[in-house]
C-alpha positions, 0 to 999 in steps of 0.5 A: 173081238179080241183086240176090242176085249183088250181095249175094254180092258185098257178102259176098265184099268184106266177107271180103276187107276183114276178112281184109285188116285182119287181115293189115296187123296184122304187117309181113311180111303188110301188102302182101298184106293192102293187096292183098286190100283193094283187090281187095275194094273193086274187087269192091264197086265193079263190083257197085254199078255194076249198081245204077246207074240215076240216072246214065248209066254213061259218066259213072260210068266216067269217073269211075272211070277218073279216080280210078284214074288220079289214085290210080295216079300219086299211088302212082307219084310220092309219096315214101315219106317223104311218106306221112304227109301223103298219108294225111291227104289220103286221109282228108279225101277219103274224109269229104269224098266221104260228105259230098257223097253224103249232101248229094246225098240230102238235096237228093233228098229236099227236091226230092221225089224221094228215096224215103227221107225218114223222120226217122231217114234224115234224122238219118243224113244229117245225122250223115254230112254233119257228121262227112264235112266235119269229117273233110275240113278237119281232115285238110287241116290235119293235112296243112299241118302235116305238110307245113309249109304250117301251123306244127307248133306248136299253134295256141291262143287263150284260151277256144278249148275253150270256143268249140269246144263252143259250136259242137259245141252249135250244130251239134247244134241247127241239125242238129235244125232241118235234120231237123225242118223237112225233116220237116214240109217244106212248099213255103213253107219250102224256103227255111228248110230249106236254110239250116238245112242249109248252116249244118250244112255250114259248122259241121261244116267249122269245126269241123274246122278249129278242133279240129285246129289246136290239135294239135301236129305230133308228135300227128299219129299219133293225129290221122291215126288218129282222122281215119281213124276219122272217115272210116269212120263217115262212110262207114257212115252214107252206107252206111245213106242209101243202103242199100248193105251194102258201103259199110256194112261198109267203114266200120264196119271202117274206123271201128272199126280206126281207134278201136282204132289210136287207142287204141293211139297214145294208150296208146303216149305214155300220154296220154288222147284228151282230153289229145292234142285239148284240152291244146295239148301241145307248144307251146314255151316260148320262154323255156325252149327251145334250148340254154341249159338242156341246156348248164347241166344236162347234159354231153354227150360228142361222137364222131366218125363214124368212132370211132362206126363202129369201135365198132359194128364191134367189138360183137356186137349193135346195135339201131337205134332210128329216129326222126321225124329218119331221116324228115326226113334221108331217111336210111332206105336209108342205114340199110339199108347200115350194117345190111348192112355191120354183118352182114358184120362178124359183127354181129348188127343189130336194129331197135326201132320205138316206136309213136308214132315218126314222123308216122303210125302205123307210119311208121318201118315204111313207110320201113324197108320201103322200104329193103328192111330184112328184116321179121324184124329189125323189132320192137316196143317190147314185143318188144325192151326187155328186150334192150336190157341185153345189147346192146352198141350203140343207135344212136338216128337222131333219136328224142328223147322216146321214148327219154328215161329220165326219163319212167320216173322223174321225176314232174314231167316232161310224159311221165312215165309214157310207155312208152319204149325202154330205150336207156339200158340198152345198154353204149353208146349213140349219138344222131344229132342236128342239134343239142341242141334239145328234142324234141316235149315241149319238154323236155331228154333226160337220156339225153344226158348219161348216161356210156355216151352219145355224140352224133354231130351233123349230119345223119343221112343224111350221118353213117350215110353216114360210117359206111358209108364207114369200114366199107367202108375198114376 
């Protein structure tokens, strides 16, 4: 009876996981989806406690309480602008936990305590350890790039992809040795067995570092999605080792959804996953970066914040396009105030969100939700792109490559073919930037020189706050 109740609890948890992921697909139901998934995991954890026999229950409950405390404090203290970094760390901890649990099972088999010591179980353990350890170190490199602890530029060296390929081959070879030696376990080979296993762990950790450092900071949405998928696959593999149905289902859901999201991110940039992982895209060429090319090839027109505010006040419709610059300046609350002031003047305000804007999937949606921007004002690129041609003003806040018209016609551009927001089709565009420095792709934005475009230089938060003050005074 107890086994049946545990299984039913796992099934109920799986249903909640599925419903949660489905609701996460829409902005207005995302919080419900997060809550349902959390409840599902809580049920799975409680059900698993009834299966515990090797570890004293007080130890387990202490771990649960400690984890809950850390999670609660993190949720309260971490600012919404730091969500990408926090998600990266969560992915790392998930992968690391799977690797540790799988390693514990390997040690049990090595010590003659483990029950399942067939070859398929050993292979699954090795896969979980490799993917989990790779996810752990890779996620912390991603965190370092997002946090600024490590340069956001791609870190490359000659023959890097070949070295990573050789490491991958070595990982397969040593994994094979670890499995075959353990399968033929005898007392005399104890140290050799564990040596192969330790080498596999080290290779997994090293591959995680070496596979992420050549990826630029602005490709982090794809990397975070992929590492999230890796953590799910590692968890599912560990679930097969432990014969835990809830872990298998949740891991498969996370792995599959992460892969789908990775694919969406790649389509949003019109680049393949291999291009993101191996091309070191976004590496700055010092000889061509900076203001020189812009000053020579593009003549820009500057407008004061007051005049920009009056122009938006006189408009019938304004579409706001948030980008990473808004996140850096933490301008989301001022943007919400601007939206409110414009609406008081009878202006229709909408927000256009590019799928790869920011440093993680949904980054702009998260920031705007924190500022309580109504969900019905947020639109994906495909939903709103046709409206720009009938819009009076497009306000671009810290976005660059995702609004560069060169992506549509310049076959020599590195972003050629990337779907962009059609802001240039609006009657007037305002771009809020600190300087004329190029975006992640390292190229100039030809939008800046268009006849209908005006630059508003300065900190995005200060500029938007100035808009709000002007509208209030009028």
